[in-house]
C-alpha positions as CSV (number, residue, x, y, z in Angstrom):
1,M,279.9,56.8,15.2
2,V,277.0,56.3,12.8
3,G,273.8,55.1,13.8
4,T,270.4,54.1,11.7
5,D,267.1,53.5,12.6
6,R,267.0,55.1,16.2
7,S,263.9,54.3,18.0
8,E,261.9,56.6,20.1
9,H,261.5,54.4,23.0
10,A,264.6,53.8,25.4
11,A,265.3,50.1,26.2
12,D,266.6,48.6,29.9
13,D,268.7,46.1,28.2
14,V,269.3,46.6,24.3
15,L,270.2,42.8,24.1
16,A,267.1,41.1,24.3
17,P,267.3,37.2,25.0
18,D,263.0,37.5,25.0
19,A,262.3,39.5,21.8
20,A,259.7,38.3,20.0
21,D,262.0,37.7,16.6
22,F,265.5,38.0,15.5
23,K,265.9,40.8,13.3
24,R,267.9,43.6,14.7
25,I,271.5,43.4,14.3
26,L,274.5,45.8,15.5
27,V,277.5,46.0,13.0
28,V,280.6,47.1,14.4
29,D,283.4,48.1,11.7
30,D,286.0,51.2,11.5
31,E,285.6,51.1,7.8
32,E,282.5,52.6,6.6
33,A,282.7,50.6,3.2
34,M,282.3,47.1,5.0
35,R,279.5,48.8,7.0
36,H,277.7,50.3,4.2
37,M,278.1,46.7,2.9
38,L,276.5,44.8,5.7
39,D,274.0,47.5,6.3
40,L,272.9,46.6,2.4
41,L,273.3,43.1,2.5
42,L,271.4,42.3,5.8
43,R,268.3,44.7,5.0
44,R,268.2,42.6,2.1
45,E,267.5,39.7,3.7
46,G,265.2,41.5,6.6
47,Y,267.2,42.5,9.2
48,E,267.0,45.9,11.4
49,V,270.3,47.0,11.0
50,H,272.7,49.8,13.4
51,T,276.3,50.5,12.8
52,A,278.8,51.4,15.0
53,D,282.7,52.8,13.7
54,S,284.5,51.8,16.7
55,G,284.3,49.5,19.8
56,E,283.4,52.7,22.1
57,A,280.8,53.6,19.9
58,A,278.8,50.3,20.2
59,I,279.2,50.2,23.9
60,A,277.8,53.8,23.8
61,I,274.8,52.5,21.7
62,L,274.3,49.2,23.8
63,D,274.5,51.1,27.3
64,G,272.4,54.1,25.9
65,A,268.8,54.6,25.4
66,G,267.2,55.7,22.5
67,Y,267.7,52.4,20.6
68,P,265.4,49.5,20.0
69,P,267.1,46.2,21.6
70,V,269.7,44.3,19.7
71,D,270.0,40.8,18.9
72,V,273.2,39.9,17.5
73,V,276.6,41.6,17.4
74,L,278.8,41.7,14.4
75,T,281.9,42.7,14.9
76,D,285.2,43.6,13.6
77,V,288.2,42.4,15.4
78,R,291.0,44.7,14.7
79,M,289.6,48.5,15.4
80,P,291.3,51.6,16.5
81,G,290.7,51.9,20.8
82,L,288.6,49.1,21.6
83,G,288.9,46.1,18.9
84,G,286.4,43.0,19.1
85,L,287.8,41.5,21.7
86,G,287.7,44.2,23.9
87,L,284.2,44.4,23.1
88,V,283.5,40.7,23.6
89,D,285.0,41.1,27.1
90,W,282.5,43.6,27.8
91,L,279.9,42.0,26.3
92,C,279.9,38.7,28.8
93,E,280.6,41.3,31.5
94,H,277.6,43.4,30.8
95,R,275.3,41.6,28.7
96,P,276.1,37.9,29.4
97,N,272.9,37.2,27.4
98,A,274.5,38.7,24.0
99,T,275.1,36.5,20.9
100,T,278.4,37.9,19.7
101,I,279.6,37.2,16.1
102,V,283.3,38.4,15.5
103,M,285.1,39.2,11.7
104,S,288.9,39.6,10.7
105,A,290.7,40.0,7.6
106,F,293.5,38.4,10.1
107,G,292.2,34.9,10.5
108,S,294.0,32.3,12.3
109,V,292.8,29.4,14.4
110,E,294.2,30.7,17.3
111,L,292.6,34.0,16.8
112,A,289.0,32.0,16.3
113,L,289.6,30.1,19.6
114,E,290.6,33.1,21.5
115,A,287.3,34.9,20.4
116,M,285.1,31.9,21.1
117,H,287.2,31.4,24.5
118,R,286.2,34.8,25.9
119,G,282.4,34.6,24.8
120,A,282.1,35.1,21.2
121,Y,279.3,33.0,19.1
122,D,281.2,32.4,15.8
123,Y,284.0,33.7,14.1
124,I,283.9,34.8,10.1
125,S,287.5,35.5,8.3
126,K,287.6,38.0,5.5
127,P,287.2,38.6,3.3
128,F,284.0,36.6,3.0
129,K,281.0,35.4,0.7
130,Q,277.8,37.1,1.7
131,D,276.5,33.5,2.3
132,E,278.9,32.7,5.0
133,V,277.0,36.2,7.2
134,V,273.7,35.0,6.2
135,L,274.5,31.1,7.4
136,A,276.4,32.4,10.5
137,L,273.2,34.6,11.9
138,R,271.0,31.8,10.7
139,K,272.7,29.3,13.2
140,A,272.9,32.2,15.8
141,E,268.9,32.4,15.3
142,E,268.1,29.0,15.8
143,R,270.6,29.3,18.6
144,L,268.8,31.8,20.1
145,R,265.6,30.2,19.5
146,L,266.7,26.8,21.0
147,R,267.7,29.3,24.4
148,R,264.4,31.1,24.4
149,E,262.4,27.7,24.5
150,N,264.3,26.0,26.8
151,L,264.3,29.4,29.2
152,A,260.3,29.0,28.5
153,L,260.4,25.4,29.5
154,K,262.7,25.9,32.7
155,A,259.9,28.8,33.6
156,R,257.2,26.6,33.4
157,L,258.3,23.7,35.4
158,A,259.6,26.0,38.1
159,E,256.1,27.7,38.1
160,Q,254.5,23.6,38.2
161,A,257.1,22.8,41.1
162,S,256.4,26.4,43.1
163,D,252.7,25.1,42.8
164,A,253.3,21.7,43.8
165,D,255.0,22.8,47.0
166,R,252.7,25.4,47.8
167,L,248.8,25.5,48.6
168,G,247.3,29.3,48.8
169,E,249.6,30.1,51.2
170,M,250.6,27.3,53.1
171,L,254.1,25.5,52.0
172,I,253.7,21.5,51.5
173,H,256.4,19.2,51.0
174,S,254.9,15.9,53.5
175,D,252.8,13.4,51.9
176,G,250.2,14.0,53.8
177,M,249.6,17.6,52.8
178,R,250.2,16.3,49.3
179,Q,247.2,14.6,49.7
180,V,245.6,17.5,51.1
181,A,246.3,19.7,48.5
182,K,245.3,17.2,45.6
183,M,241.9,17.1,47.1
184,V,241.7,20.7,47.3
185,R,242.2,21.3,44.0
186,K,239.6,18.7,43.0
187,V,237.3,19.8,45.0
188,A,237.4,23.7,44.6
189,A,235.8,23.4,41.2
190,F,232.7,22.3,42.9
191,K,230.0,24.0,45.4
192,T,230.0,21.3,47.6
193,T,229.9,21.8,51.4
194,V,233.2,20.9,52.8
195,L,233.8,20.1,56.1
196,V,237.9,20.9,57.4
197,L,239.3,19.0,60.0
198,G,242.1,19.1,62.2
199,E,243.8,19.8,65.8
200,S,243.7,24.0,66.8
201,G,246.5,25.3,64.5
202,V,246.9,23.2,61.5
203,G,245.9,26.0,58.9
204,K,242.2,25.0,58.6
205,E,241.6,28.7,58.0
206,L,244.4,28.7,54.9
207,V,243.1,25.5,53.3
208,S,239.4,27.0,53.2
209,R,240.9,29.7,51.5
210,A,242.8,27.7,49.1
211,L,239.8,26.0,48.6
212,H,237.7,29.6,47.8
213,T,240.8,30.9,45.5
214,G,241.1,27.7,43.5
215,S,237.6,28.1,42.6
216,P,235.2,29.9,40.1
217,R,234.1,31.9,43.0
218,C,237.2,33.4,43.6
219,N,236.3,36.7,42.5
220,G,233.8,36.9,45.0
221,P,234.2,37.6,48.6
222,F,235.8,35.4,51.5
223,V,233.8,35.7,54.5
224,A,235.2,34.4,57.8
225,V,233.3,33.8,61.1
226,N,234.5,32.0,64.2
227,C,231.3,30.3,65.7
228,G,232.5,30.2,69.4
229,A,233.6,34.1,69.3
230,I,230.6,35.5,69.4
231,P,228.1,35.0,71.8
232,E,225.0,33.5,71.6
233,A,222.5,36.3,71.3
234,L,224.0,38.0,68.9
235,L,225.4,35.3,66.5
236,E,222.0,35.0,64.6
237,S,221.8,38.3,63.7
238,E,225.8,38.3,62.8
239,L,225.3,35.7,60.6
240,F,221.6,36.0,59.1
241,G,221.3,40.0,59.7
242,H,218.2,42.1,60.8
243,V,215.6,44.3,60.1
244,K,215.4,47.6,62.2
245,G,213.1,47.4,65.1
246,A,214.0,43.5,65.4
247,F,215.1,44.0,68.9
248,T,216.2,47.1,71.3
249,D,219.7,47.8,69.7
250,A,218.0,47.4,65.9
251,S,217.9,50.7,64.8
252,A,218.2,50.1,61.3
253,D,218.2,46.9,58.8
254,K,221.6,45.2,59.0
255,R,223.2,41.9,56.3
256,G,224.6,39.3,57.6
257,L,227.3,37.6,56.7
258,F,226.1,35.5,54.6
259,E,224.7,38.1,52.2
260,E,228.3,39.5,52.7
261,A,229.5,36.5,51.0
262,E,227.2,36.6,48.2
263,G,228.8,35.0,44.9
264,G,231.6,33.9,47.1
265,T,232.6,31.3,50.5
266,L,231.3,31.9,53.8
267,F,234.2,30.2,56.2
268,L,232.4,28.8,59.3
269,D,235.0,28.1,61.4
270,E,235.0,26.1,64.9
271,I,231.4,25.0,63.7
272,G,231.0,22.7,66.9
273,E,230.5,25.4,69.0
274,L,227.0,26.6,67.1
275,P,224.3,26.7,69.3
276,P,221.7,24.2,68.7
277,P,218.9,26.9,67.9
278,L,221.2,27.9,65.1
279,Q,222.2,24.5,64.1
280,V,218.5,23.9,62.9
281,K,218.2,27.5,61.1
282,L,221.8,26.8,59.3
283,L,220.8,23.5,58.2
284,R,217.6,24.9,56.2
285,V,220.2,27.6,54.9
286,L,222.3,25.0,53.2
287,Q,218.8,22.7,52.4
288,E,217.2,26.1,50.4
289,S,220.0,28.5,49.9
290,E,218.1,31.4,51.4
291,I,218.3,32.8,54.4
292,R,215.8,35.3,56.7
293,R,216.7,38.1,58.8
294,V,216.3,38.5,62.5
295,G,212.5,40.5,62.7
296,D,211.9,39.7,59.0
297,T,209.0,37.8,57.3
298,R,210.7,37.6,53.8
299,A,213.1,34.9,52.6
300,V,216.3,36.4,51.0
301,S,217.8,33.8,48.1
302,I,221.6,33.3,48.4
303,D,224.6,32.1,46.5
304,V,227.3,31.5,49.0
305,R,229.2,28.2,49.4
306,V,229.8,27.2,52.8
307,V,233.3,25.7,54.2
308,A,233.0,24.8,57.7
309,A,235.8,23.7,60.2
310,T,236.5,22.2,63.6
311,S,239.0,20.7,66.0
312,R,236.5,19.3,67.7
313,D,235.0,15.4,67.1
314,L,231.8,15.9,65.4
315,E,230.7,12.1,64.9
316,Q,231.2,11.8,69.2
317,M,229.0,15.0,69.6
318,V,226.0,13.7,67.6
319,E,226.4,10.5,69.4
320,E,225.9,12.7,72.7
321,N,222.8,15.1,71.2
322,T,225.1,18.0,70.9
323,F,225.4,18.4,67.3
324,R,222.7,17.7,64.9
325,S,222.9,14.6,63.0
326,D,221.2,15.7,59.8
327,L,223.3,19.1,59.9
328,Y,226.3,16.9,60.7
329,F,225.8,14.8,57.0
330,R,225.1,17.7,55.3
331,V,228.2,20.3,56.1
332,A,230.1,17.0,55.9
333,V,229.8,16.0,52.1
334,M,233.4,16.3,51.2
335,P,235.3,15.8,55.2
336,L,238.9,16.9,54.4
337,E,241.5,16.1,57.2
338,I,244.5,17.9,57.4
339,P,247.4,15.8,59.5
340,P,249.2,17.7,62.9
341,L,252.5,18.8,62.0
342,R,254.1,16.1,63.9
343,E,252.9,13.7,61.3
344,R,254.4,15.5,58.9
345,K,258.0,16.2,59.8
346,D,258.7,16.9,56.3
347,D,257.2,20.2,56.4
348,I,258.8,21.8,59.5
349,A,262.5,22.7,57.6
350,P,260.6,24.8,54.7
351,L,258.2,26.2,57.3
352,V,261.1,27.6,59.4
353,D,262.7,29.1,56.4
354,H,259.6,30.7,55.3
355,F,258.7,31.9,59.3
356,I,261.8,33.3,59.6
357,A,262.1,35.3,56.4
358,S,258.3,36.6,57.5
359,T,259.6,37.3,60.8
360,N,262.3,39.7,59.7
361,K,259.9,41.3,57.4
362,R,257.8,42.1,60.3
363,L,260.0,42.5,63.0
364,G,262.8,44.1,61.6
365,T,265.2,41.0,62.8
366,S,268.1,39.5,60.8
367,I,268.1,36.3,61.0
368,D,269.8,34.1,58.5
369,G,268.8,30.4,59.5
370,V,269.3,27.6,62.4
371,T,271.9,25.6,63.4
372,S,271.4,22.4,62.9
373,E,271.1,21.6,66.7
374,A,267.9,23.8,66.8
375,L,266.7,22.4,63.8
376,S,267.3,18.8,65.1
377,S,265.1,19.7,68.7
378,M,262.3,21.4,66.1
379,V,261.9,18.4,64.3
380,A,262.1,15.9,67.3
381,Y,259.4,18.0,69.1
382,E,255.5,17.0,69.1
383,W,254.1,20.5,68.5
384,P,250.8,20.2,70.1
385,G,250.1,23.5,68.8
386,N,251.2,22.7,65.5
387,V,251.9,25.6,62.6
388,R,250.6,28.1,64.8
389,E,253.0,27.2,67.4
390,L,256.2,26.7,65.1
391,E,255.4,30.3,64.1
392,N,255.2,31.7,67.2
393,T,258.4,29.7,68.3
394,I,260.5,31.5,65.5
395,E,259.6,34.6,66.5
396,H,260.7,33.6,70.0
397,A,263.5,32.5,69.2
398,A,263.9,35.5,66.6
399,V,264.1,37.9,69.6
400,M,266.3,35.8,71.5
401,A,268.8,34.9,69.4
402,E,272.1,36.1,70.2
403,A,273.5,35.9,66.9
404,A,272.0,36.0,62.9
405,T,271.3,32.2,63.2
406,I,269.0,30.7,65.8
407,D,270.7,28.4,68.0
408,L,269.2,25.9,70.9
409,A,269.5,28.4,73.5
410,A,267.2,30.7,71.7
411,L,264.2,28.6,71.4
412,P,261.7,28.2,74.4
413,E,262.4,25.5,77.1
414,R,259.8,23.1,75.7
415,T,261.1,22.5,72.4
416,R,264.7,21.8,73.5
417,R,265.7,18.2,74.1
418,R,268.0,18.4,76.8
419,G,270.6,15.1,76.5
420,A,268.6,12.7,73.9
421,P,270.0,9.7,74.0
422,L,270.6,8.3,70.6
423,H,268.8,5.5,70.4
424,G,269.1,2.9,67.7
425,F,272.8,2.7,67.4
426,S,274.5,-0.1,66.6
427,M,277.6,0.4,66.7
428,S,280.3,-2.3,68.1
429,F,283.9,-1.9,69.0
430,D,286.8,-4.7,68.7
431,E,288.3,-4.3,72.2
432,D,292.1,-4.5,70.4
433,D,291.1,-2.2,67.6
434,L,292.1,1.5,68.9
435,S,291.9,3.4,65.4
436,V,290.0,6.9,65.8
437,K,289.4,6.9,62.4
438,R,287.8,3.4,62.0
439,A,285.5,4.9,65.2
440,Q,285.0,8.1,63.7
441,R,283.7,6.6,60.5
442,A,281.2,4.1,62.0
443,L,279.9,6.8,64.2
444,E,279.2,9.2,61.3
445,R,277.7,6.4,59.3
446,E,274.7,5.9,62.1
447,L,274.1,9.4,62.8
448,I,273.6,9.6,58.8
449,L,271.5,6.7,59.1
450,R,269.7,8.3,61.8
451,A,269.3,11.6,59.9
452,L,267.9,10.1,57.3
453,E,265.7,7.8,59.2
454,R,264.1,11.1,61.0
455,T,263.3,12.6,57.8
456,G,261.8,10.1,56.1
457,G,265.1,9.7,53.6
458,N,264.8,13.5,52.9
459,R,268.3,14.3,51.8
460,T,268.1,17.8,51.8
461,H,266.4,17.8,55.4
462,A,269.0,14.9,56.3
463,A,271.9,17.4,55.3
464,R,270.9,20.4,57.3
465,L,270.6,18.3,60.5
466,L,274.0,16.7,59.9
467,D,275.5,20.2,59.4
468,L,277.1,19.0,55.9
469,S,276.1,20.1,52.0
470,H,273.9,18.6,50.0
471,R,276.5,16.8,47.8
472,A,278.8,15.7,50.7
473,L,276.0,14.0,52.1
474,L,275.3,12.0,48.6
475,Y,278.9,11.2,48.5
476,K,279.0,9.8,52.0
477,I,275.8,7.6,51.4
478,K,277.6,6.5,48.2
479,D,280.7,5.7,50.0
480,F,279.0,4.3,53.0
481,G,276.6,1.9,50.3
482,L,273.2,3.1,51.9
483,S,269.8,3.8,50.2
């Protein structure tokens, strides 16, 4: 074997479809004169050339360390030992991204077709003109360039699709959540105070984190505090800090959460639980962008974006005089309401898959999915605890499941539908028609209609409910004339 221009750098894959240019050629031929001629020709054209005198030597180069990536393999067909077609077979199995051009002095249409059928890109008959080799390489270069552009485009589209189906750590498939995501991406760039509304468990903190990570403050801290979880006597010190001697246990100065969130975002969860005296102080902070520690006479300027959240009806609290109207209008500059899970059924199936994966990782379980009956039950359930309840339901089912697939029996009792009638069926039978096939066809059509209605026309999720492949469902929809 003869090799030229060995590199000091090892390569994980010596065929590099993502290489920056198309310059490295591996010439494989048992005739030294042919190798030498091609080496001179290709170098003159600006290529970097490596050579091997057999198929086995070529594999040693392609499969070994110490050589830079190779863009094209130019190989003779007939050689002692492993011939060119055998090398093509090896490349197809081990280097499927290879661009391979075969050469032979025993040219025939049959041999060319065989080489192409086995995975070669092009075929050159010996003896050949030098321009033929260069032209073949130029064509291969154009093919590789188009392949790279195609892969890059697919990657960008996949990334955009992924971004469209996610909001931070939240999965998005329903129209309601897509509207939330659109609003978050628009508002994130501004310091405007946002009030996130929604029932308990819908993901208010996750939306707030998405606002932070999508903002210019993303490199700053995200500090979260539950206003209802801290005793009223301690909450002021927790938010604004205190100085030494401010009260009995204040043995040293302490920074509050507003100062800890400097340059970032402070998330005030359950702001409706904030005591009236602190509502006044919070209003001043939002208006003046400064805080005063407990026991201090000096004000401290802050640069903090406030995102508040609540599951309570603040407008009603304002009417009842339990929440200040001026604070409400200050925090609700940009209200953002998250719909409950029962109003976004399209999110349930992907959320189930997500929670199965996270539960497997956290608990070491090996659940691979849910039965169509179990999924149908979860889609029909109203989810008063929203996404948090769904996550806990999947954890319960993963522990209780008797097999790798979660079935109806593994679900908590509250989420099961026992003997639910199939409302809305409009099947009618001719009492003289006893055809089982026609009855089965009518039933199948009604079940498909019901699944499409339940999933809002989402055929992927409907196929899962029906326990059909997506392709089979599309065929049946066309067969039944459904839209």
